[in-house]
N, C-alpha and C positions, 0 to 999 in steps of 0.2 A: 055386644061389644061396641057397636056403632053408637047406640044411645048413651052409653057410658062415656065415650069419647066426646060426643057432642055436649054432654053435661059438664065435663071437665073444661072444654073450651069456653063454655058459657061462664063458668066460674072465673077462668083466667081473664076473659074479656071484661067482666064486671070489676075484677080487682084492678086491672090496668086503667080503666076509666076512673075508678075511685082514687087511684094514685095520681093520675093526671090532674084531677080536680084539686087534690092537695098541693101538687106542684104549682098550680096556677093561682092558688088562693091569694097571694100578695100581688100578682101581676094583673089581675082582672078588676082593677079599681074602676069605679063608675066613670071617672073623667077621661079615661083613655079611649073609649069607644072600640076597644079590641075584643074580639070574640076568641073562643078557644082555638079556632083554626088560624087566626092571625098570629097568636102567640106561638103556635106550632111553626108557622112560617118564619117568625123572628128567630126561633131556636135553630132553624136550619142554617143560619149564619154561624158556623162553628168558630170562625176566627174573624178578626177585624180586617177583612179584605173584601174585595168585590167578587161577586159570583154572577154567572149567567143564570137566567131563570131555570134553565134545564138542570144546572148543578144544584140549585136550591131545591128543586122538585125531588131530585135524587136524595139529597141530604135529609130532607124532611119526610121522605116516603109519601109524597103527595103527587097526584097526577098533574102533569104539566099545565093543562088549561086551568085547573083550579089554582095552582101556584101563581100563575099569571094574574088571575083575578085578585088573589090575596095581596100580591105585590102592589097592584093598583090601589087597593084599599089602604095598605100601609103607607103609600106615598100620599094619599089624600089626608091621612092623619099625621103626616110629618115624621113617620118612623123609618122611612127608607127613601132613597133617591136613585134614579137611573142616570147613566151616562154612557157614552161610547167608550169602548175598550181602547186603551192606548196602543196596544199591539195590533189590533185588527179593528179598524173603524167600522166594519160591517156589524160587529157584535155590540150588543148592549149588555152592560153589567149593572148589577144592583148592589148598593152599599147601604148599610144601616147609618142613620143619622145618630148624633149623640143621644137623642131621645129614644131611638130604637135600641141602641146599645144598653141604655139603662134598663129597659124592659127585659132584654135578653139576659143581662147579668143578674137581674133580680130573679128571673125564672130559674137560671142555673143555680144560683145560691140557695133558693128555696128548695129545689130538687135535692141538692146535696144535704141540706139540713134534715129533710124528711127521710132520705135513705139512711143517713147516719143514725137518726133516732130509731128507725126500724131495726137496724143491725144491733143497736145497743140492747134491744130486748132479747137478743140471743147470745148464748155463750160462744166462745171462739169455735168450738166444734160444730155447733149448729150453724154458725155463719158459713163455715167451709162446706158443710153438707148442703146448705141452701145454694151456694154458688155452684157446686158440682152438679146438683140436680138441674139448675137452670142451664148450665153448659150442655148437659146431656139432652135436655128437652130441646134446646135451640138446634143442636146438631141433628136430632131426629126430625124436627120440623123442616129444617132446610133440605134434608134428604128426601122427605116425602112430598114436599111442595114443588119439586122440580117439574 
């Protein structure tokens, strides 16, 4: 049973990496200098607002030290900027620049198109079955990963 579970997890991992590559296809243009991890960091900005590095790490499911390095890289390339929080001058917050927002919006748009095209391959019943299966899998994984 363990070998079977490991095999299924390997399949899920490969599928998720393949999907992420498709999601990133239009955003990883040669001139941006962005890597996969950078775009993941840009995507952690869920809204057009400022976030602490800790909040971005949580949003992007990235370890805090890694997110900190990615933010530094994003700043070097002009995709993000840091400033002191207005409410608490001890805190530093990060905001996407217009250039960073364009990359994030492109990534989100591309992701939506790909997911929509995938769902169009299934009839309505299969779409519901897929979503129900993913819901069940997510619930089980959250339960056993505690």
